C-alpha positions in Angstrom: 2.6 16.9 27.0 4.7 13.8 27.2 7.7 13.8 25.0 8.8 10.9 22.8 12.0 9.1 23.6 14.9 9.8 21.2 14.7 6.3 19.8 11.0 6.8 19.0 11.7 10.1 17.3 14.4 8.5 15.2 12.1 5.7 14.1 9.4 8.2 13.1 12.0 10.2 11.2 13.2 7.1 9.3 9.6 6.1 8.7 8.8 9.5 7.2 11.9 9.5 5.0 11.1 6.0 3.7 7.7 7.3 2.5 9.5 9.6 0.1 10.5 6.6 -2.0 6.8 6.0 -2.8 7.0 8.9 -5.3 9.6 7.0 -7.3 8.5 3.3 -7.1 5.2 1.4 -7.8 3.2 0.5 -4.7 1.2 -2.5 -5.9 1.3 -4.8 -8.9 -1.1 -7.2 -10.7 0.6 -9.9 -12.8 -1.1 -12.2 -15.3 0.2 -15.5 -16.6 -1.1 -17.7 -19.4 0.5 -20.4 -21.7 0.6 -17.8 -24.5 2.2 -15.2 -22.1 4.9 -17.3 -20.2 6.8 -14.1 -19.6 3.8 -12.7 -17.6 1.9 -9.4 -18.2 2.2 -6.9 -15.4 0.5 -3.7 -14.3 2.0 -1.5 -11.6 0.0 0.9 -9.5 1.8 4.1 -8.3 0.7 7.0 -6.1 -0.2 8.9 -9.3 -0.5 6.5 -12.3 -0.7 3.0 -13.6 2.1 1.5 -15.8 3.2 -1.7 -17.3 1.7 -3.8 -20.1 -1.5 -1.8 -20.0 -2.1 -1.8 -23.8 -1.8 -5.6 -24.0 -4.0 -6.1 -21.0 -6.6 -3.8 -22.4 -6.6 -5.6 -25.7 -7.2 -8.9 -24.0 -9.9 -7.5 -21.7 -11.8 -5.9 -24.6 -12.9 -9.4 -25.7 -14.5 -10.2 -22.4 -16.1 -6.8 -22.0 -13.9 -5.3 -19.3 -13.2 -1.5 -19.1 -10.0 -0.1 -20.5 -7.5 0.7 -17.8 -6.0 4.2 -17.9 -4.6 6.6 -15.3 -7.5 9.0 -16.0 -10.1 6.6 -14.7 -8.6 6.9 -11.1 -9.5 10.2 -9.5 -7.6 9.0 -6.4 -4.3 9.6 -8.2 -5.1 13.3 -8.0 -5.1 13.3 -4.2 -2.8 10.4 -3.2 0.5 12.3 -3.7 -0.8 15.1 -1.4 -1.8 12.6 1.3 1.6 10.9 1.1 3.3 14.3 1.1 1.3 15.4 4.1 2.2 12.3 6.0 5.9 12.8 5.2 6.0 16.5 6.3 4.0 15.9 9.5 6.1 12.9 10.3 9.3 14.9 9.9 7.9 17.7 12.1 6.8 15.2 14.7 10.3 13.7 14.9 11.5 17.2 15.8 8.6 18.3 18.0 8.4 14.9 19.7 5.0 15.0 21.4 3.4 11.6 22.2 -0.3 12.5 21.5 0.6 13.9 18.1 2.5 10.7 17.4 -0.5 8.6 18.1 -2.7 10.8 15.8 0.0 10.5 13.1 0.0 6.7 13.3 -3.8 6.5 13.2 -3.9 8.7 10.1 -1.1 6.6 8.5 -2.9 3.3 9.2 -6.2 4.8 8.2 -4.8 6.1 4.8 -3.4 2.6 4.1 -6.7 0.9 5.0 -8.7 3.4 2.9 -6.3 2.6 0.0 -7.0 -1.1 0.3 -10.8 -0.6 0.4 -10.7 1.7 -2.6 -8.6 -0.8 -4.6 -11.1 -3.6 -3.7 -14.1 -1.5 -4.8 -12.4 -0.6 -8.0 -11.4 -4.3 -8.7 -15.0 -5.4 -7.9 -16.5 -2.9 -10.4 -13.8 -3.7 -13.0 -14.4 -7.4 -12.8 -18.2 -7.5 -12.5 -19.5 -4.7 -14.6 -18.9 -6.1 -18.1 -20.0 -5.1 -21.5 -23.1 -7.2 -22.4 -22.0 -7.0 -26.1 -18.6 -8.4 -25.5 -17.2 -10.9 -28.0 -16.7 -13.6 -25.3 -19.4 -14.0 -22.7 -19.1 -16.8 -20.1 -22.4 -17.0 -18.1 -21.8 -16.4 -14.4 -18.1 -15.6 -14.9 -16.6 -12.6 -13.2 -13.1 -11.3 -13.6 -12.3 -9.5 -10.4 -8.5 -9.7 -9.8 -7.4 -10.7 -6.3 -6.6 -8.1 -3.7 -3.7 -10.1 -2.5 -2.5 -13.5 -3.7 -3.4 -15.5 -6.8 -6.6 -16.4 -8.6 -7.5 -18.3 -11.7 -9.4 -16.3 -14.3 -10.3 -18.5 -17.3 -6.9 -19.6 -18.8 -5.0 -16.9 -16.9 -3.5 -16.9 -13.4 -3.7 -13.5 -11.8 -1.5 -12.4 -8.9 -1.7 -9.2 -6.9 0.8 -8.1 -4.2 3.1 -5.4 -3.0 5.6 -3.9 -5.4 8.8 -2.2 -4.2 6.9 0.8 -2.8 4.4 -1.4 -1.1 7.2 -3.2 0.9 8.8 0.0 1.7 5.5 1.4 3.0 5.1 -1.7 5.1 8.5 -1.2 6.7 7.7 2.5 7.3 4.5 1.5 9.0 6.2 -1.1 11.2 8.8 1.4 12.3 6.1 3.8 13.2 4.2 1.1 15.2 7.5 0.1 16.9 8.0 3.7 18.0 4.6 3.9 19.6 5.0 0.5 21.2 8.2 1.7 22.8 6.4 4.6 24.2 3.6 2.4 25.4 5.9 0.0 27.2 8.9 2.2 28.0 8.4 2.1 31.7 8.5 -1.7 31.7 11.5 -1.6 29.4 13.3 0.8 31.7 12.5 -1.3 34.7 13.9 -4.4 33.0 17.0 -2.5 31.9 17.5 -1.3 35.4 17.1 -4.8 36.8 19.6 -6.2 34.3 22.1 -3.5 35.1 21.8 -4.2 38.8 22.4 -7.9 38.2 25.5 -7.2 36.1 26.9 -5.1 38.9 
């Protein structure tokens, strides 16, 4: 098996260590603004829970028939910490073992896990915004309240914004480091040739 270059192994090591921070910071956030809430209402999504102004948001959503948000409604929280932990451990082992085929598998699983997370979040937000209580106090015909997956969206008199929280940005950096490591492996022959040519010119 072909071994990874030392630089690639260091990048994978750093990428894996960065993922540890996901256990201590929220990954995604949904913010709501309205004239009566100029300070914004915010909900943070972690690997294992939701936090923020949940009670206030649930109180508002009750009037339009949306489900109450609570950590227990997300079975994904029971497995996400194990998936993240597995990626961290295998990444650390890979940085020591340093085999290229294993690195590609690790990257594919990492990207796949992130993609699955986005799809799952979209499906939840669709159900959350579309399946409303027909006996709600306020019913606007044809109105749905699905929050945006990324970016902002107007929902009645509210503006909803969704985007990465601290953990989300860290996960993005970790992913970019992993991709960079594999790109180095993919093009290292060309890079070595360029480096050799430059060294010869300098001489």
